[in-house]
C-alpha positions in Angstrom: 0.0 -0.2 0.3 1.9 3.4 -0.8 1.5 6.2 1.3 -0.6 9.1 0.2 1.6 12.0 -1.0 0.6 15.6 -1.0 3.4 16.9 -2.9 6.3 14.7 -4.9 9.9 16.1 -3.9 10.0 18.2 -7.7 6.4 20.1 -6.7 7.6 20.8 -3.6 11.0 22.0 -4.8 9.2 23.9 -7.5 7.3 25.6 -4.6 10.5 26.5 -3.4 12.0 28.0 -6.4 8.2 30.3 -6.1 9.6 31.7 -2.4 13.1 32.3 -3.8 11.9 34.3 -6.9 8.8 35.9 -5.0 11.5 37.1 -2.2 13.9 38.2 -4.6 11.7 41.8 -5.6 10.9 42.1 -1.7 12.6 42.6 2.4 9.2 40.3 2.8 9.8 36.4 3.6 7.0 34.0 2.8 6.6 30.0 4.3 4.8 27.1 3.8 3.7 24.9 6.7 2.1 21.5 5.9 1.0 18.6 8.2 -1.8 16.3 8.1 -4.5 17.6 10.6 -4.7 19.9 13.8 -7.1 19.3 16.9 -6.5 23.2 17.3 -8.7 26.0 15.6 -6.7 26.1 12.1 -6.0 30.2 12.3 -5.2 29.1 16.2 -2.4 26.9 14.7 -1.6 28.6 12.1 -0.4 31.3 15.0 1.7 28.4 16.6 3.5 27.5 13.7 3.9 31.5 12.8 5.8 31.6 16.0 7.5 28.3 15.7 9.3 29.2 12.4 10.4 32.3 14.2 8.1 34.4 11.8 7.6 36.9 14.2 10.9 37.7 14.7 11.5 40.2 11.0 12.7 43.2 11.1 10.0 44.5 9.5 7.0 42.6 10.9 6.5 41.1 7.1 6.1 37.5 7.2 3.8 36.1 5.5 2.7 31.8 6.6 0.7 29.4 4.1 -0.1 27.0 6.8 -2.4 23.8 5.0 -3.8 21.0 7.6 -4.3 18.2 4.3 -6.1 15.5 6.2 -8.6 18.7 7.5 -8.5 20.0 3.6 -7.9 23.1 5.5 -5.1 26.3 5.1 -4.6 29.7 6.5 -3.0 32.5 5.2 -1.4 34.7 7.5 0.9 38.1 7.5 2.5 39.9 10.2 1.2 43.0 12.0 3.9 45.1 9.2 2.2 43.5 6.2 -1.7 43.3 7.7 -1.1 46.6 8.4 -0.9 47.6 4.5 -2.7 45.3 2.1 -6.3 46.1 1.4 -8.6 44.6 3.8 -9.8 41.6 1.7 -6.2 40.6 0.5 -5.8 37.0 2.7 -9.4 36.4 1.6 -9.1 37.2 -2.3 -5.5 35.1 -2.1 -7.4 32.0 -0.6 -9.9 32.1 -3.0 -7.6 32.2 -5.6 -5.6 29.2 -4.0 -9.0 27.2 -3.1 -9.8 27.1 -7.0 -6.5 24.9 -7.7 -6.9 22.9 -4.2 -10.7 21.9 -4.9 -9.2 20.6 -8.3 -6.2 18.7 -6.9 -4.0 21.1 -8.1 -2.1 21.7 -5.0 1.3 22.9 -6.6 0.1 25.3 -8.8 -2.7 26.7 -5.5 0.6 27.4 -3.8 2.7 28.7 -6.2 0.0 31.2 -6.9 -0.5 32.0 -2.9 3.0 32.5 -3.1 3.2 35.2 -6.4 0.3 37.4 -4.8 1.3 37.1 -1.5 5.1 38.0 -3.1 3.2 41.3 -5.5 2.2 42.8 -2.4 5.3 42.0 -0.4 7.1 44.3 -3.3 4.6 46.5 -3.1 5.1 47.7 0.3 8.5 46.0 1.4 10.4 46.3 -2.0 14.1 45.1 -1.9 16.9 47.0 -0.8 20.5 46.9 -1.1 21.9 44.6 1.8 18.2 43.2 2.6 18.8 39.3 3.7 16.7 36.6 3.9 15.7 36.2 7.1 14.3 32.9 7.1 14.6 29.4 5.3 12.5 29.3 1.9 12.2 25.0 2.5 8.9 23.9 3.2 8.0 23.1 7.0 6.5 19.7 8.6 4.3 19.0 11.1 
């Protein structure tokens, strides 16, 4: 019996590449965290992961986390205070809706890449890359 794989290694690498590309134009940080399930309210768990990944420690408070609980078929996008203070109020919801379209058709990789690109565009608008910016957080997908 083969274990069902949410994303192949190749797809994961494409997602990491999308994060790297998005971050080339911004000082913001984007992370993707995938776990099987959570016993907590997904948004609460996402905030916990945000903290565990030290995303609240970015200099400009401009980290964005895309959190997925695969078996629960749920996901959350949350941004730190710096980005939340400047994006349009409905930004995270419209981004989530765009991702959901891909997820519903089973294209998780493209849904994640779209979400990353949209978050990256907003981050670029408000937190453009500047000389001396460093990649404050890993681009690798974290797993719970």
